[in-house]
N, C-alpha and C positions, 0 to 999 in steps of 0.2 A: 092955917096959912100954907100955901103951896110951897113945896121945896124946890129950889132952883136946881137945874141940871148940874151946875158946878158943885153943889153941895151933895147931891145924890151920887155923883160919880167922881171919885178922886182923880186928880190930874196924874197922868202917867208919862213916863219917858221910856223910849226904846233903847235898849243897851245890848251890845254884842257880848255874849257870855260864853257860849259853848263852841270851842274850836271844832274844826272838821273831824279830826281823829276821834274825839269824844263822841260826836254824833254818829259817825260810821260804826264805832265800837258798839254803841247802844243798840242800833237797829240790826246789826249783824248778830249780836248776842240774842236778840229776840228771835230772829229767824232760826239760828242754830238750835235754840232751846225747843222751838216747835218741831223742827226736823228730828231732833234727838228723841223726843217723845213719840213721834210718828214711827220712826225707824224701829223702835223696840216694842211699843205697845200696840201698834197697828200692823206693821209689816213683819215684825218679828225677825228682823234682819240684823244679826249681831255684827257682821262685818261692816255694814254701812254705819251702824250705831257707833262702832269703835272709831271709824274714820272721822265721823262728825265730832266725837269726843276729843280726838287729837286736835282738831281745828279749834274746838272750844278751849282746850288747855292753852294753846298758843295765844289765843285772843285774851284770855284772862291774865296770862303772864305779861302780855303787852300792857294791859290796863294798869296792872300793879306798878310796872316801871313808869308808865305815863303819869301815875299819881305822884311821882317825884320830879319829873323833868318836863311835864306837859305844860299846857296853858295855865294861867294863874288860877282859874276856877276849877281846873281838873286836878289840882294838887291836893293831897290829903291834908296838908297843913291849912288849907283854906276852909275845909268843911268838917273836920273832926274837932268838935267842941268839947269842953269839959262838962261834967255832970250839972254844975250850976246853970250854965247857959242852956243846956238841953231842957232842964226843968222849967226855966223861965220861958223858954220858947213854947213848951208844951201847954203852958197856961194861956197862951195867946191863940191857940188853935180855934176856939169857938168864935173868935172875932171875924166878922164878915168884911175883911179888907185885905188887899194884897200885901204881901210881906216885902219889907225893904231890903231883902237879902238877895244878892245877885246870883250866887252859886247855889249849891245844895243847902237846904236849911239844916239846923242842928240835928233834927231827928232823921231827915232823909240822908244826911251824910253818913251817919252810923249804919243805916240800912244798906247803903252802897257798900261799905266795908264788909258787913256781914254777908251780903250776897256774893261778893268777890271771893271771900275766904271759903264760903260754902261751896261755890262752884269749883274753886281750886281743889278743895278736899275731895269733892265728888269725882273730878276728872282724874286725880291721882289714884284714888281707890279703884277706878275703872281699869287702870293699867295693870292691876294685880288680880283682876276678877276672872271668873270662868263660868261657863254655863253647864258644866258636867257632860257636855255632848261633843261639840265640835270646836268650840271657841275657848281659847286661853289668851288672856291679856299678854301684852308683850313683855311684862316684867314678872309674870307668875313663876318663872324658874328661880327667882330670887328669894321666894318664900315657900313655906311648906303648904301642902294642900289644905290643911286646917286653917292656916292664916288666910289663904286665898279665899276659902269658903266664907270665912268671917267677913272679909272685906267686901266680898260680893253681896252678902246680905246687908251690910251697912250701906253699900252703894245704892241699893234699892230703897232702903229706909230713908236715907238722906234726901232722896228725890222728893219724897212726900213733904219733908220739912221745907225744902226749897220751893215747892209748889205753894205752900201756905204763905211763905214770905213774898212770893210773886203776887199772890192774890192781895195781900196787905198793901204791897207797893201800888198795884193798880187802883185799889180802893182809895189810897191817899191821893193819887193823881186826879181821880174823879172828884174827890172832896174839895181839892184845891180849885178845880174848875167850877164846881157848883156853888160852893160857899164863899170862896175867896176871889173868884173871878180871875184865877191865874191859869193860863193855858200852857201847862208844862209840856204837853205833847208838841204843840207848835214850836215852842222854844227849842226843843230837842231836834226839830227838823230844820229850822231856819238858823238857829244859833242865837237868835235875838229874844230877849225877855223884856216884858213890860214891868217897870218898877215904879213905885210912888215917886212923884216929882222931887220930893224932899230927900230921896236917897242920894248918898254921896258916892255910891259905887262907881268905879271906873271901868271902861271897856276892857275886855279880856286882852291879856298880853301873852305872847309866846304861842305855843301850840303849833309849831311849824310842821307842816305835812311831810316834808322830806325827812325830818328826824323821826317822825312816827313810822314812816315806811321802813326806815333802816331798823328800828327797834322791832317792828313786827316781823321783818325778815329774819332777824337774829332769833327771835322767839320761835318762829316756825322751824328754823333750822335746828334748834335745840330739841324741839319735840320730835322732829324727824329722826334725829340721831338717837333719841331714847327708844323709839318704837321700831326702828328699822332692823 
């Protein structure tokens, strides 16, 4: 017996999820990460690498604060689930159907936190690093040469860890697109996500752009004060 189109394709509804500050953060972070890699591994330009690192630090600080005061789905309390919920969600991954979760799913939420903390650690270690030739980080005078050398080595090693996490993140996005028919990239561009019709999620609340601009300016000013 032929399967009707309504049975083969679940009914979906379009819901506004990602506020503008979250979307701008995400794509700016992607761009900065690429430029940071190019500046050091392709151009070997430490000064430019450091400047991009300062911008990254301000951006990550902004996102951490936004995780407490931003839009409903940007807040940590919305997407950091307990171990039991994470395990139950993990068991549903093979299912070929969209998830009824508006924000980050239980696994993706923890990946967001790990990436943020990893990038924060990476940026902070960069402030204490040196290249033994012409470059010294703005805070290297606060530690001994031995400590600076250690942090420089850890800074380089952590990049490889972050690269693996980024690859996992991209693979998860592709999996959700191919297996679950969820276009997470489009959602992060438009702010709208397609959810199963039976989902009771509500549209995003909060996430005021003017508040985000103030917080970002404060974070940028703090970083500038640290490195000037």
